[in-house]
ROKOL-993886 format. One record per residue (C-alpha): x, y, z; chain; residue number from 1. Coordinates in steps of 0.02 Angstrom, whole numbers, always signed. Example, Ala and Ser with C-alpha at 12.3 -4.5 7.8 and 13.67 -1.06 7.14 Angstrom:
<X:+615&Y:-225&Z:+390&ch:A&i:1>;
<X:+684&Y:-53&Z:+357&ch:A&i:2>;
This chain:
<X:-2556&Y:+2607&Z:-5066&ch:A&i:1>;
<X:-2487&Y:+2466&Z:-4960&ch:A&i:2>;
<X:-2601&Y:+2375&Z:-4839&ch:A&i:3>;
<X:-2566&Y:+2368&Z:-4652&ch:A&i:4>;
<X:-2501&Y:+2191&Z:-4675&ch:A&i:5>;
<X:-2379&Y:+2248&Z:-4810&ch:A&i:6>;
<X:-2312&Y:+2380&Z:-4690&ch:A&i:7>;
<X:-2295&Y:+2258&Z:-4546&ch:A&i:8>;
<X:-2126&Y:+2199&Z:-4483&ch:A&i:9>;
<X:-2209&Y:+2034&Z:-4440&ch:A&i:10>;
<X:-2246&Y:+1999&Z:-4623&ch:A&i:11>;
<X:-2062&Y:+2019&Z:-4666&ch:A&i:12>;
<X:-2018&Y:+1867&Z:-4560&ch:A&i:13>;
<X:-2147&Y:+1749&Z:-4636&ch:A&i:14>;
<X:-2085&Y:+1592&Z:-4725&ch:A&i:15>;
<X:-2242&Y:+1485&Z:-4709&ch:A&i:16>;
<X:-2423&Y:+1534&Z:-4743&ch:A&i:17>;
<X:-2554&Y:+1418&Z:-4668&ch:A&i:18>;
<X:-2743&Y:+1433&Z:-4678&ch:A&i:19>;
<X:-2909&Y:+1354&Z:-4639&ch:A&i:20>;
<X:-3012&Y:+1292&Z:-4787&ch:A&i:21>;
<X:-3198&Y:+1321&Z:-4760&ch:A&i:22>;
<X:-3230&Y:+1508&Z:-4744&ch:A&i:23>;
<X:-3052&Y:+1554&Z:-4794&ch:A&i:24>;
<X:-3004&Y:+1463&Z:-4953&ch:A&i:25>;
<X:-3191&Y:+1442&Z:-4989&ch:A&i:26>;
<X:-3339&Y:+1553&Z:-4946&ch:A&i:27>;
<X:-3392&Y:+1432&Z:-4811&ch:A&i:28>;
<X:-3543&Y:+1361&Z:-4899&ch:A&i:29>;
<X:-3555&Y:+1171&Z:-4914&ch:A&i:30>;
<X:-3656&Y:+1090&Z:-5052&ch:A&i:31>;
<X:-3689&Y:+905&Z:-5073&ch:A&i:32>;
<X:-3697&Y:+815&Z:-5240&ch:A&i:33>;
<X:-3830&Y:+684&Z:-5274&ch:A&i:34>;
<X:-3704&Y:+548&Z:-5237&ch:A&i:35>;
<X:-3667&Y:+621&Z:-5065&ch:A&i:36>;
<X:-3500&Y:+703&Z:-5105&ch:A&i:37>;
<X:-3462&Y:+883&Z:-5059&ch:A&i:38>;
<X:-3447&Y:+1019&Z:-5190&ch:A&i:39>;
<X:-3321&Y:+1157&Z:-5153&ch:A&i:40>;
<X:-3295&Y:+1321&Z:-5245&ch:A&i:41>;
<X:-3123&Y:+1401&Z:-5248&ch:A&i:42>;
<X:-3070&Y:+1573&Z:-5307&ch:A&i:43>;
<X:-2945&Y:+1569&Z:-5451&ch:A&i:44>;
<X:-2860&Y:+1726&Z:-5382&ch:A&i:45>;
<X:-2821&Y:+1636&Z:-5219&ch:A&i:46>;
<X:-2752&Y:+1491&Z:-5319&ch:A&i:47>;
<X:-2642&Y:+1604&Z:-5423&ch:A&i:48>;
<X:-2578&Y:+1687&Z:-5265&ch:A&i:49>;
<X:-2532&Y:+1520&Z:-5186&ch:A&i:50>;
<X:-2435&Y:+1472&Z:-5342&ch:A&i:51>;
<X:-2344&Y:+1640&Z:-5338&ch:A&i:52>;
<X:-2303&Y:+1616&Z:-5154&ch:A&i:53>;
<X:-2226&Y:+1446&Z:-5185&ch:A&i:54>;
<X:-2126&Y:+1508&Z:-5333&ch:A&i:55>;
<X:-2063&Y:+1652&Z:-5228&ch:A&i:56>;
<X:-1996&Y:+1528&Z:-5100&ch:A&i:57>;
<X:-2137&Y:+1534&Z:-4972&ch:A&i:58>;
<X:-2213&Y:+1372&Z:-4909&ch:A&i:59>;
<X:-2401&Y:+1358&Z:-4898&ch:A&i:60>;
<X:-2524&Y:+1238&Z:-4820&ch:A&i:61>;
<X:-2694&Y:+1194&Z:-4749&ch:A&i:62>;
<X:-2755&Y:+1146&Z:-4576&ch:A&i:63>;
<X:-2939&Y:+1098&Z:-4582&ch:A&i:64>;
<X:-3061&Y:+1003&Z:-4476&ch:A&i:65>;
<X:-3148&Y:+946&Z:-4633&ch:A&i:66>;
<X:-3081&Y:+864&Z:-4789&ch:A&i:67>;
<X:-3141&Y:+783&Z:-4947&ch:A&i:68>;
<X:-3077&Y:+742&Z:-5122&ch:A&i:69>;
<X:-3109&Y:+918&Z:-5189&ch:A&i:70>;
<X:-2999&Y:+1000&Z:-5057&ch:A&i:71>;
<X:-2860&Y:+873&Z:-5077&ch:A&i:72>;
<X:-2866&Y:+890&Z:-5266&ch:A&i:73>;
<X:-2854&Y:+1080&Z:-5254&ch:A&i:74>;
<X:-2708&Y:+1070&Z:-5131&ch:A&i:75>;
<X:-2615&Y:+953&Z:-5249&ch:A&i:76>;
<X:-2648&Y:+1065&Z:-5400&ch:A&i:77>;
<X:-2576&Y:+1214&Z:-5308&ch:A&i:78>;
<X:-2424&Y:+1121&Z:-5241&ch:A&i:79>;
<X:-2458&Y:+1155&Z:-5057&ch:A&i:80>;
<X:-2322&Y:+1086&Z:-4944&ch:A&i:81>;
<X:-2433&Y:+1055&Z:-4792&ch:A&i:82>;
<X:-2600&Y:+964&Z:-4810&ch:A&i:83>;
<X:-2681&Y:+926&Z:-4642&ch:A&i:84>;
<X:-2865&Y:+879&Z:-4664&ch:A&i:85>;
<X:-2995&Y:+809&Z:-4543&ch:A&i:86>;
<X:-2889&Y:+879&Z:-4402&ch:A&i:87>;
<X:-2971&Y:+866&Z:-4231&ch:A&i:88>;
<X:-2842&Y:+976&Z:-4146&ch:A&i:89>;
<X:-2778&Y:+1118&Z:-4255&ch:A&i:90>;
<X:-2652&Y:+1178&Z:-4126&ch:A&i:91>;
<X:-2574&Y:+1005&Z:-4114&ch:A&i:92>;
<X:-2559&Y:+999&Z:-4304&ch:A&i:93>;
<X:-2482&Y:+1173&Z:-4304&ch:A&i:94>;
<X:-2355&Y:+1129&Z:-4171&ch:A&i:95>;
<X:-2310&Y:+971&Z:-4266&ch:A&i:96>;
<X:-2276&Y:+1076&Z:-4422&ch:A&i:97>;
<X:-2163&Y:+1193&Z:-4322&ch:A&i:98>;
<X:-2065&Y:+1050&Z:-4247&ch:A&i:99>;
<X:-2042&Y:+954&Z:-4410&ch:A&i:100>;
<X:-1994&Y:+1109&Z:-4506&ch:A&i:101>;
<X:-1882&Y:+1184&Z:-4371&ch:A&i:102>;
<X:-1988&Y:+1341&Z:-4375&ch:A&i:103>;
<X:-2032&Y:+1476&Z:-4249&ch:A&i:104>;
<X:-2203&Y:+1557&Z:-4226&ch:A&i:105>;
<X:-2135&Y:+1719&Z:-4297&ch:A&i:106>;
<X:-2106&Y:+1634&Z:-4465&ch:A&i:107>;
<X:-2287&Y:+1581&Z:-4486&ch:A&i:108>;
<X:-2438&Y:+1673&Z:-4554&ch:A&i:109>;
<X:-2605&Y:+1593&Z:-4515&ch:A&i:110>;
<X:-2770&Y:+1644&Z:-4594&ch:A&i:111>;
<X:-2930&Y:+1594&Z:-4504&ch:A&i:112>;
<X:-3114&Y:+1636&Z:-4490&ch:A&i:113>;
<X:-3194&Y:+1550&Z:-4341&ch:A&i:114>;
<X:-3171&Y:+1513&Z:-4156&ch:A&i:115>;
<X:-3085&Y:+1346&Z:-4189&ch:A&i:116>;
<X:-2942&Y:+1443&Z:-4269&ch:A&i:117>;
<X:-2908&Y:+1550&Z:-4115&ch:A&i:118>;
<X:-2776&Y:+1436&Z:-4034&ch:A&i:119>;
<X:-2669&Y:+1441&Z:-4192&ch:A&i:120>;
<X:-2702&Y:+1626&Z:-4222&ch:A&i:121>;
<X:-2642&Y:+1662&Z:-4045&ch:A&i:122>;
<X:-2474&Y:+1579&Z:-4084&ch:A&i:123>;
<X:-2438&Y:+1629&Z:-4264&ch:A&i:124>;
<X:-2323&Y:+1777&Z:-4290&ch:A&i:125>;
<X:-2439&Y:+1851&Z:-4421&ch:A&i:126>;
<X:-2620&Y:+1813&Z:-4375&ch:A&i:127>;
<X:-2751&Y:+1864&Z:-4502&ch:A&i:128>;
<X:-2941&Y:+1850&Z:-4506&ch:A&i:129>;
<X:-3042&Y:+1862&Z:-4666&ch:A&i:130>;
<X:-3165&Y:+2006&Z:-4683&ch:A&i:131>;
<X:-3318&Y:+1899&Z:-4645&ch:A&i:132>;
<X:-3239&Y:+1800&Z:-4503&ch:A&i:133>;
<X:-3331&Y:+1779&Z:-4339&ch:A&i:134>;
<X:-3335&Y:+1946&Z:-4244&ch:A&i:135>;
<X:-3238&Y:+1873&Z:-4098&ch:A&i:136>;
<X:-3100&Y:+1814&Z:-4214&ch:A&i:137>;
<X:-3088&Y:+1985&Z:-4296&ch:A&i:138>;
<X:-3079&Y:+2065&Z:-4125&ch:A&i:139>;
<X:-2933&Y:+1956&Z:-4069&ch:A&i:140>;
<X:-2815&Y:+1976&Z:-4218&ch:A&i:141>;
<X:-2714&Y:+2125&Z:-4274&ch:A&i:142>;
<X:-2751&Y:+2107&Z:-4459&ch:A&i:143>;
<X:-2915&Y:+2084&Z:-4552&ch:A&i:144>;
<X:-2925&Y:+2071&Z:-4742&ch:A&i:145>;
<X:-3038&Y:+2181&Z:-4846&ch:A&i:146>;
<X:-3086&Y:+2030&Z:-4953&ch:A&i:147>;
<X:-3206&Y:+1896&Z:-4892&ch:A&i:148>;
<X:-3162&Y:+1713&Z:-4872&ch:A&i:149>;
<X:-3162&Y:+1621&Z:-5037&ch:A&i:150>;
<X:-3165&Y:+1788&Z:-5126&ch:A&i:151>;
<X:-2982&Y:+1836&Z:-5137&ch:A&i:152>;
<X:-2936&Y:+1852&Z:-4953&ch:A&i:153>;
<X:-2792&Y:+1728&Z:-4967&ch:A&i:154>;
<X:-2724&Y:+1819&Z:-5120&ch:A&i:155>;
<X:-2734&Y:+1983&Z:-5026&ch:A&i:156>;
<X:-2626&Y:+1914&Z:-4885&ch:A&i:157>;
<X:-2499&Y:+1835&Z:-5003&ch:A&i:158>;
<X:-2480&Y:+1995&Z:-5104&ch:A&i:159>;
<X:-2456&Y:+2094&Z:-4943&ch:A&i:160>;
<X:-2323&Y:+1973&Z:-4876&ch:A&i:161>;
<X:-2227&Y:+1982&Z:-5040&ch:A&i:162>;
<X:-2236&Y:+2172&Z:-5035&ch:A&i:163>;
<X:-2177&Y:+2176&Z:-4854&ch:A&i:164>;
<X:-2028&Y:+2067&Z:-4901&ch:A&i:165>;
<X:-1980&Y:+2178&Z:-5047&ch:A&i:166>;
<X:-2021&Y:+2044&Z:-5174&ch:A&i:167>;
<X:-2168&Y:+2124&Z:-5264&ch:A&i:168>;
<X:-2072&Y:+2208&Z:-5406&ch:A&i:169>;
<X:-1981&Y:+2045&Z:-5436&ch:A&i:170>;
<X:-2145&Y:+1949&Z:-5445&ch:A&i:171>;
<X:-2222&Y:+2075&Z:-5564&ch:A&i:172>;
<X:-2064&Y:+2063&Z:-5668&ch:A&i:173>;
<X:-2097&Y:+1879&Z:-5699&ch:A&i:174>;
<X:-2245&Y:+1933&Z:-5805&ch:A&i:175>;
<X:-2181&Y:+2100&Z:-5869&ch:A&i:176>;
<X:-2039&Y:+2025&Z:-5972&ch:A&i:177>;
<X:-1896&Y:+2058&Z:-5852&ch:A&i:178>;
<X:-1886&Y:+1878&Z:-5792&ch:A&i:179>;
<X:-1917&Y:+1739&Z:-5916&ch:A&i:180>;
<X:-1880&Y:+1607&Z:-5785&ch:A&i:181>;
<X:-2029&Y:+1647&Z:-5673&ch:A&i:182>;
<X:-2103&Y:+1471&Z:-5677&ch:A&i:183>;
<X:-1963&Y:+1391&Z:-5576&ch:A&i:184>;
<X:-1978&Y:+1369&Z:-5389&ch:A&i:185>;
<X:-1863&Y:+1483&Z:-5292&ch:A&i:186>;
<X:-1796&Y:+1398&Z:-5134&ch:A&i:187>;
<X:-1792&Y:+1507&Z:-4979&ch:A&i:188>;
<X:-1648&Y:+1439&Z:-4879&ch:A&i:189>;
<X:-1629&Y:+1275&Z:-4784&ch:A&i:190>;
<X:-1800&Y:+1273&Z:-4703&ch:A&i:191>;
<X:-1896&Y:+1312&Z:-4861&ch:A&i:192>;
<X:-1802&Y:+1179&Z:-4957&ch:A&i:193>;
<X:-1815&Y:+1048&Z:-4820&ch:A&i:194>;
<X:-1931&Y:+902&Z:-4815&ch:A&i:195>;
<X:-2110&Y:+948&Z:-4776&ch:A&i:196>;
<X:-2195&Y:+857&Z:-4632&ch:A&i:197>;
<X:-2365&Y:+866&Z:-4715&ch:A&i:198>;
<X:-2442&Y:+717&Z:-4799&ch:A&i:199>;
<X:-2375&Y:+691&Z:-4975&ch:A&i:200>;
<X:-2494&Y:+652&Z:-5115&ch:A&i:201>;
<X:-2445&Y:+627&Z:-5297&ch:A&i:202>;
<X:-2527&Y:+738&Z:-5426&ch:A&i:203>;
<X:-2508&Y:+885&Z:-5542&ch:A&i:204>;
<X:-2443&Y:+1042&Z:-5460&ch:A&i:205>;
<X:-2440&Y:+1227&Z:-5493&ch:A&i:206>;
<X:-2611&Y:+1256&Z:-5573&ch:A&i:207>;
<X:-2698&Y:+1412&Z:-5507&ch:A&i:208>;
C-alpha cells in the first residue's frame, strides 16, 4: 500500500531532497570520542536510499547547523550534491540553493525534526517531519514518516517520492535483472545535470 507521500501530487514535482542531519539522518544522539571528536551513527538503509535517489536523477543534500568529519565523510560517500554544514541560517542556505540551481520551492522536499527546521519546512513544496520530530514540527507539516530519525526515515521518503513519480518499478528492475545498467547516474534534465552550488569535496561516491 502506498504511503500518503507516494500518493501526493507534491511528491511528483520533487527534483531535490534536502534534510537536516542530527535527528534525521542520525538518531539525534551525539557521542564524543576520547580525543574530542564526535561519533555519528548512520542507517545503511538511508544511505542506500540516497544512492538510489541520485541514480534515479534526483539531487540530494544536507543543511545542518552542526558539522564534523563523520558527516562530511558520509555525505561524500553517498555523493550528495549539496553539503551545507555549520549553517547559522538554514533558510538563507536553502534560498541560496534555490537561486544557484534555478529551482522553485515546489521542486524541493525537505525533511526536518526540530524547530530550527520550520523556516525551510514552511517553504519547501514537500515538507516532511520524521516520526520522532518535535511535536510542534509534526503539527505544522502535512507529512510525517512512520520511521524515526536515523532509523530509515530518509529511505521511507525517498521510496515514496520514487513511487509518486512512477519510477519504483524501474528502480526495482535495476536489481531484478531487467536493467543491467542500474549503477549509472540518470540525469534529470537541465537542472539536475547543472552545476551544484554546494561545497565540493573530493572523495569516493556512491557507497550506501
